[in-house]
N, C-alpha and C positions, 0 to 999 in steps of 0.2 A: 743128606741130613736136613731135617725139617727145622725151620725157625721156630723158636719157642713162642707160644702165644701168651701174651700178658694177661694175667688174671688178678682179681682182688682176693684177699684172704681175710679172715676175721682179725688178723693182727695188724691190718692197715689202720693207722690212727688218723684222726682228724678228717675222716671221710664218712659221709652219710651213706651207709650201705643197705641194700635190700635185695630181694629176689624177684622184684617186679620185672616182667618182660621188657626187653630193650625197646626203647622208642626209636632208635636209629637203625635197627636191624630187625626186620620183620621175621627173620628165621631164628632169632635168638630169644627163645622163650623157655629155656630149661630152668625149672624152679630151683635147681641145686646150684646155679651159678650166681655169684654175688655181683651186683652192679651198683654203680655210684649215682647219686642224684646230683645233677649239674645245677648251677645257679639259676638256670632258666626253668628248672622244674622237671626236665626230661631226664631219663636214666639211660645209662649205657655202660659197657665194659671198657677197660682201658685200650684194648686192641682196636675196637671199632672207633673209639674216639681218636686214636692216633691216625688211623687210616682216613677218617673224615677230615681231620685238620691238614694232613699231608695233601689230600686232593684239593683243598682250598688254596694251599700254597702253590700247587702246580698250576692253578688257574689264575695266578697273579694277585691273590687277595693279600691285603696288608693287615688284616685282623681276622680273628676266628669268630664265626657266628653259627648259631644253631640252625641247621637246614630246615627245621620245622617251624620255629617261631621267630627266627631271624634275630634273636637277642644275642648280644656280644658275649663271648667267653673270654675273660681276662687271661693273658698268657700264663700267669702263675697258676691259675686254676687248671688250664690245659696241661701244664707241666706236671702238676701233681696227680690229677685224675687219669691222665693218659699214661702215667708212670714212664715218662720219657727217659730214655737212657742218656748218658752223657753225649754219645754220638748223635742221637736224635735231637737233643737240645741244640748242639752246634749246627746241625743241618737246618733245623727249623729257624733258628735265629739268623743264619746267613741268608736263607731264602726270604725271610721277612724284610731284611735290610735291602736285598736286591729288588724285591717287589716295590718297596717304598721309593727307592731311587727312580725306578722306571716310571712310577706315577707322577713324581714331582718334576722330573726333567724330560720325560717323554723319550725313554730309551727303548730299544728293541734288541733281541738276540739275533745275530746273523744266523740264518738257517744253514749257512755253509760251514762256519767254524765255531759258532756259539759266542763270538765276541760281542760285548755290549756296545751298541752304537747309538749315537745321538743324531737325529736328523737336523741338518743345518739349514735346509731349505724347505719350509713348511708348505710351499706351493707345489712340491714334486713328491709323488709317491714312490719314485724310483731312487733307491739309495745304493751307493757303491761301498763295498767292503774292501778296504785297502789290504787287510790281512789275507783274504782269499785271493785277491788280485795278484799279490806277490807270490803266494803259495802255488797258485795254479798257472801262473804265467799268462793270464788273460783277464780282461776286465770282468769282475763278478758283481752283478747288481741284483737286488731283490726288491720286492714290493713291500712297502711299509705297512700296507693294510693286511695282506694275507700272509706275509712273511715267507713267500715262495720266491724262487729265482725268477728274475724279470725276464719275460718272454716277449715283451712288446717290441714294436718296430723302433728303429733308430733312424733319424732323430724323432723323439717322442713329441710331436707337435700337434696340438689341437687347434685347427684352423678357426673353428667357431670362436674359441676363447681369444685367439690372437686378433681376429678381425672384427670383433664385436665393438659397438660404439661405447663411448664413455657416458656415464650418467652422473647426475648430482644426487647426493643423499639429502633429502629435504630437511631432515631433523638434525643433521650434523653440520655445525657452522664453526668456522675458525673464530677464535676469541677476538672480540673487539671489531669484527667485520660482519658483513652480510654475505660473505663468500661461503658457499657450501662445498663440502668435501666431495671430490669426484673419484670415481673408480670404474673399472670395466663393468659393463652391464651383465656379463656372463662370467661365472667362475666355475672351476672344477672343484668340487668338495675336496679339501685337503686331506680328508680321511678315507673316502671311498672312491673319489674320482668322478662321481656323477656330475653332470653339468646342471647348473642352477642359474636361472635368470632372476635378477633382483626386481621386485615389483612393490616393495614396501618402503616406508620412510626410515625405519630403524636400520642401523648398520648391522645389527645382530640377526642371524637367520638360522633356521634349523633345517638340516639336510633332510629331504623327504625320503631318502634311501636308507641312510644309516642312523638318522635321528640325532646326530651330533650337532651341537650348537657352536657356531663360530662367527667371527666378525667378517663381514663381506669386504671390508676395507683392508685390514691388515692380515687376514686369513688365520689369525690365532684363535685357539679355543676361547669361547666367551669368557670363562673365568680368568684366563690369562690376560686378555685384553682389558677387562674391567679392573684389574689390579692397579692400572696407571691411567685409566680414562673412565668415561661414563658413556651411556648410550647416546648422549647429546653432544659430546665434544670429540675432536679428532683423536685418533689413536697415537700414543706416544711413539710407536714404532713407525708411524707413517703409513701411507697406502702401499700395499704390496704390488709389485709390478705384474704385468700380464704373465700368466702361467705358460711359459714356452716349453716346459718339460713335462 
């Protein structure tokens, strides 16, 4: 049994309808099909809009945007023009909430059981899932970056990071003193694991591999660190220890 494809009819009220070919689907140019004009100016049918928004949710987005002009589509507009069913509304709203929580608190889905986990140690890419560990009767760990089961050696020690010298950050001074903040000269990017040697004055650095910006002292993402400090004062969380995992 085939799933019904959603369509507009002349009886749909409060929607600007027309027969212009769809902008979101190159194959949809049937002049007998009614399509709605979105707030961004592009036109589409309800089924294509539903599929487009569902794909954005599956990619972790917290708002809907036109893939062509990148303008935001308000949720109430999507709800109406995509002709979302009650089940679809519940599914969309649940996924929007989940995606928002993940962005705010930095959660990941365990690849083993799907449980939502928070990383407690930002210096380690290896995370253990207690649910899978109990269920499987063995320790289950996965990579925070690629979300695959961890296959690295144990113990996960990077000798270069452990043995590197300490350096002073020239631009970061403890308040009321001339003492500069010190931290290890080499860090593993907390997001992709690539080794980075600090050679600038600012405590913020951009990973040359994954392009993520983070603080070389506390290892938090730049936007998180700057919530309670500045580029020129010590991190409120202190200096993160050497990354031994």
